[in-house]
PAROMAR-370588 format. One line per 2 residues: number of its first residue (from 0); their letters; for each residue x, y, z of C-alpha. Coordinates in nm, 2 decimals, m for minus. Layout:
BEGIN
NUM> a> X/Y/Z  ...
END
This chain:
BEGIN
0> ms> 6.74/9.99/12.08  6.36/9.98/12.13
2> tt> 6.20/9.84/12.45  5.97/9.62/12.23
4> gs> 6.26/9.47/12.04  6.45/9.40/12.36
6> sa> 6.15/9.22/12.52  6.09/9.01/12.21
8> ra> 6.46/8.90/12.20  6.45/8.83/12.57
10> at> 6.15/8.60/12.52  6.34/8.41/12.26
12> et> 6.66/8.39/12.46  6.47/8.24/12.76
14> ga> 6.32/7.98/12.54  5.95/8.06/12.59
16> pv> 5.74/7.77/12.46  5.58/7.83/12.12
18> sl> 5.33/7.66/11.89  5.32/7.64/11.52
20> vi> 4.95/7.66/11.41  4.90/7.55/11.06
22> hr> 4.57/7.57/10.86  4.53/7.35/10.56
24> rl> 4.22/7.30/10.33  4.19/6.98/10.13
26> ae> 3.93/6.81/9.92  3.74/6.54/10.12
28> ss> 3.88/6.28/9.88  4.24/6.37/10.01
30> yd> 4.16/6.32/10.38  4.29/5.96/10.40
32> vy> 4.61/6.05/10.22  4.66/6.35/10.45
34> ea> 4.61/6.15/10.77  4.86/5.89/10.65
36> wq> 5.10/6.17/10.57  5.05/6.33/10.91
38> er> 5.17/6.00/11.07  5.50/6.04/10.88
40> vg> 5.52/6.40/10.99  5.46/6.29/11.35
42> aa> 5.74/6.03/11.33  5.98/6.30/11.19
44> la> 5.89/6.55/11.46  5.94/6.29/11.74
46> rf> 6.31/6.28/11.64  6.34/6.66/11.60
48> pg> 6.52/6.85/11.88  6.30/7.07/12.09
50> fv> 5.97/6.91/11.98  5.72/6.88/12.26
52> dr> 5.39/6.75/12.12  5.13/6.81/11.85
54> qv> 4.76/6.80/11.78  4.58/6.72/11.46
56> ir> 4.23/6.86/11.44  4.00/6.74/11.16
58> pn> 3.76/6.97/10.98  3.42/7.02/11.15
60> pp> 3.19/7.20/10.90  3.04/7.45/10.91
62> vq> 3.23/7.58/11.21  3.57/7.47/11.09
64> vd> 3.64/7.38/10.73  4.02/7.35/10.75
66> wv> 4.25/7.09/10.90  4.43/7.26/11.20
68> iv> 4.77/7.13/11.31  4.92/7.25/11.63
70> qr> 5.29/7.17/11.69  5.45/7.27/12.02
72> fr> 5.82/7.34/12.06  6.04/7.43/12.36
74> sa> 6.15/7.76/12.20  6.10/7.98/11.90
76> ad> 6.45/7.87/11.78  6.34/7.51/11.78
78> ar> 6.02/7.59/11.59  6.21/7.80/11.33
80> aw> 6.46/7.52/11.29  6.18/7.28/11.20
82> lr> 6.02/7.52/10.96  6.35/7.55/10.76
84> sp> 6.46/7.19/10.80  6.52/6.96/10.50
86> er> 6.30/6.70/10.66  6.00/6.93/10.66
88> aa> 6.07/7.05/10.31  6.08/6.69/10.18
90> ls> 5.76/6.60/10.36  5.58/6.91/10.23
92> se> 5.67/6.84/9.87  5.49/6.50/9.90
94> is> 5.15/6.65/9.99  5.14/7.00/9.84
96> sh> 4.94/6.89/9.54  4.65/6.80/9.77
98> fl> 4.61/7.15/9.92  4.32/7.37/9.82
100> gn> 4.31/7.75/9.87  4.50/7.93/10.13
102> dd> 4.83/7.85/10.30  4.83/7.96/10.66
104> ih> 5.11/7.92/10.92  5.14/8.10/11.25
106> lv> 5.41/8.09/11.52  5.24/8.17/11.85
108> te> 5.45/8.25/12.15  5.30/8.17/12.49
110> da> 5.37/8.53/12.59  5.05/8.73/12.55
112> qq> 5.24/9.07/12.55  5.46/8.97/12.26
114> ra> 5.16/8.85/12.06  4.97/9.18/12.11
116> es> 5.27/9.38/11.99  5.30/9.20/11.65
118> as> 5.36/9.40/11.34  5.23/9.30/11.00
120> al> 5.27/9.38/10.63  4.98/9.33/10.39
122> is> 5.11/9.25/10.04  4.87/9.23/9.75
124> sr> 4.93/9.13/9.39  4.75/9.00/9.08
126> vp> 4.84/8.66/8.97  4.75/8.51/8.63
128> pe> 4.51/8.22/8.68  4.74/7.97/8.50
130> le> 5.03/8.05/8.74  4.83/8.01/9.07
132> de> 4.99/7.67/9.16  5.34/7.81/9.10
134> fl> 5.25/8.12/9.30  5.15/7.91/9.60
136> aw> 5.47/7.70/9.58  5.67/8.02/9.56
138> qr> 5.49/8.15/9.87  5.58/7.84/10.06
140> ri> 5.95/7.89/9.97  5.92/8.25/10.09
142> sa> 5.77/8.15/10.43  6.05/7.89/10.48
144> ve> 6.31/8.17/10.44  6.11/8.41/10.66
146> ar> 6.12/8.16/10.94  6.49/8.20/10.96
148> yd> 6.46/8.56/11.06  6.43/8.67/11.43
150> gf> 6.07/8.75/11.53  5.88/8.56/11.26
152> vg> 5.52/8.51/11.37  5.32/8.40/11.07
154> hk> 5.26/8.40/10.69  4.90/8.39/10.56
156> ve> 4.79/8.37/10.20  4.44/8.46/10.10
158> rp> 4.29/8.40/9.76  4.10/8.66/9.56
160> ip> 3.73/8.70/9.63  3.54/8.76/9.30
162> gv> 3.36/9.09/9.29  3.51/9.20/9.62
164> qd> 3.89/9.16/9.61  4.06/9.08/9.28
166> aw> 4.42/9.05/9.42  4.59/8.78/9.62
168> tv> 4.67/8.90/9.97  4.96/8.79/10.19
170> vl> 4.96/8.89/10.56  5.31/8.86/10.70
172> sf> 5.36/8.90/11.07  5.67/8.96/11.29
174> dt> 5.69/9.02/11.67  5.82/9.38/11.62
176> de> 5.83/9.64/11.35  6.21/9.63/11.37
178> hl> 6.22/9.26/11.28  5.96/9.30/11.01
180> qr> 6.15/9.58/10.85  6.48/9.38/10.86
182> wl> 6.31/9.11/10.66  6.15/9.35/10.41
184> ds> 6.49/9.51/10.35  6.68/9.19/10.33
186> pe> 6.87/9.08/10.01  6.71/8.73/10.04
188> ra> 6.36/8.88/10.00  6.48/9.09/9.71
190> al> 6.61/8.77/9.54  6.29/8.59/9.60
192> la> 6.09/8.88/9.46  6.30/8.88/9.15
194> eg> 6.25/8.50/9.12  5.87/8.54/9.14
196> ag> 5.84/8.85/8.91  5.62/8.65/8.67
198> yn> 5.37/8.57/8.94  5.30/8.93/9.04
200> eq> 5.13/9.22/8.88  5.08/9.56/9.05
202> lt> 5.25/9.44/9.37  5.17/9.66/9.67
204> lq> 5.28/9.65/10.04  5.11/9.82/10.33
206> ka> 5.23/9.79/10.69  4.98/9.74/10.97
208> sy> 5.00/9.74/11.35  4.83/9.41/11.42
210> gf> 4.95/9.05/11.39  4.78/8.71/11.43
212> gf> 4.64/8.75/11.78  4.30/8.64/11.68
214> ws> 4.43/8.28/11.63  4.52/8.26/12.00
216> gs> 4.24/8.45/12.16  4.41/8.79/12.21
218> ap> 4.18/8.96/11.97  3.82/8.92/11.84
220> ap> 3.76/8.63/11.61  3.76/8.73/11.24
222> dp> 3.42/8.58/11.16  3.13/8.74/11.36
224> vf> 2.90/8.47/11.52  2.59/8.68/11.44
226> ks> 2.66/8.67/11.06  2.74/8.30/11.08
228> nl> 2.41/8.23/11.25  2.22/8.43/10.98
230> iv> 2.38/8.22/10.71  2.29/7.90/10.89
232> lm> 1.93/8.02/10.92  1.93/8.12/10.56
234> ml> 2.00/7.75/10.47  1.79/7.60/10.75
236> yp> 1.45/7.76/10.68  1.41/7.63/10.32
238> iv> 1.53/7.28/10.41  1.28/7.26/10.69
240> fl> 0.98/7.38/10.50  1.06/7.18/10.19
242> wg> 1.10/6.87/10.39  0.77/6.93/10.57
244> yf> 0.58/7.01/10.25  0.72/6.74/10.02
246> vs> 0.81/6.46/10.27  0.68/6.49/10.62
248> dp> 0.32/6.59/10.55  0.25/6.35/10.25
250> lf> 0.45/6.05/10.38  0.45/6.07/10.76
252> aa> 0.15/6.27/10.87  m0.08/6.11/10.61
254> hd> 0.02/5.76/10.74  m0.02/5.85/11.11
256> vp> 0.35/5.85/11.19  0.38/6.00/11.54
258> fw> 0.48/6.37/11.53  0.77/6.32/11.77
260> ls> 0.92/6.05/11.54  0.85/6.26/11.23
262> lf> 1.02/6.56/11.39  1.32/6.36/11.49
264> ig> 1.37/6.22/11.14  1.33/6.56/10.99
266> nv> 1.60/6.70/11.23  1.84/6.42/11.15
268> vs> 1.80/6.48/10.77  1.82/6.86/10.80
270> tq> 2.13/6.87/11.02  2.31/6.63/10.79
272> ll> 2.22/6.83/10.48  2.32/7.15/10.66
274> gw> 2.65/7.03/10.80  2.78/6.85/10.50
276> if> 2.64/7.03/10.20  2.44/7.35/10.23
278> vp> 2.62/7.55/10.51  2.97/7.48/10.38
280> wa> 2.85/7.58/10.04  2.70/7.90/10.17
282> fk> 3.00/7.99/10.39  3.22/7.95/10.09
284> rl> 3.01/8.18/9.88  2.97/8.44/10.15
286> gw> 3.32/8.42/10.30  3.39/8.78/10.18
288> wl> 3.10/8.90/10.39  3.22/8.74/10.72
290> kr> 3.54/8.94/10.73  3.54/9.22/10.98
292> kr> 3.78/9.46/10.80  3.57/9.54/10.49
294> rw> 3.41/9.86/10.36  3.06/9.93/10.49
296> qv> 2.93/9.88/10.14  3.05/9.51/10.15
298> hl> 2.88/9.45/10.48  2.56/9.61/10.35
300> ag> 2.57/9.40/10.03  2.59/9.08/10.24
302> yl> 2.29/9.17/10.46  2.09/9.26/10.15
304> iv> 2.17/8.92/9.99  2.07/8.73/10.31
306> ca> 1.75/8.93/10.35  1.66/8.87/9.98
308> vy> 1.71/8.49/10.03  1.49/8.51/10.34
310> al> 1.22/8.69/10.15  1.23/8.45/9.86
312> sm> 1.21/8.15/10.09  0.91/8.28/10.27
314> al> 0.74/8.38/9.94  0.80/8.03/9.80
316> ya> 0.66/7.87/10.11  0.35/8.09/10.11
318> wl> 0.29/8.01/9.74  0.32/7.64/9.80
320> ls> 0.07/7.66/10.09  m0.17/7.85/9.87
322> lr> m0.18/7.56/9.63  m0.34/7.32/9.88
END
């Protein structure tokens, strides 16, 4: 038996505390429904054996566009019991129609060594557009079964990125390669694959030597801050100069409004426009560029797009100033 497998099982046997970290994306119109639903989840968890506490983190665009739910349990066995419980299945069925995009769930053990040793499988497939909702429901059934297996760490579903990645990608993570392979070879997985044959075309699987450490700080964040700042600047510059040209100068400066007040009003307007509209829109359109593990051509394409927008913005501003 491998040393890694022994240490992972030992961590489970000693009942090391674990956290379930769940990322959900919803339309803003569903926020109230989701918060009310979370109250029912909290009541169910309070009665569940091994539950310690939880935290519900609202979206904070542009830095965080998902709801993040952290549920702490006394042990991995308790967390897995909740994941496969009929109570959770019933609650999930109530709210699943409100979810947008990816389904991400991660089981994070408070043992840094175990997290760093995670093993993953990258599974990609092409899904007909008309079957996407059924595909996501099927993936949720798969993750519930995976949670029954020793060493389960996380199940992450990523949508296709037009022009960059045409396939759906599932990142499946277990604490050791032994536990990962046991699930991949299991009859339960074979039955689920047969059940979902209509959702998949050109299914491929590739094993990798990393897990979900970036969610808990044991690896670099997936979205480089430098690129994020460039996107914010790309949206900020045109908002600032258009506000100054069409609003601040003709309405405020021309009527002797103090500059300090005009500047404050401009900053209030620009930050609200950035945070709620333009930056989330830009991050959604350029999400493919923010990923670290891409070909160099993809990174170059992103930089060229950003630089082109910068150049067009400056040219537009120069042209507007020349008209005065």
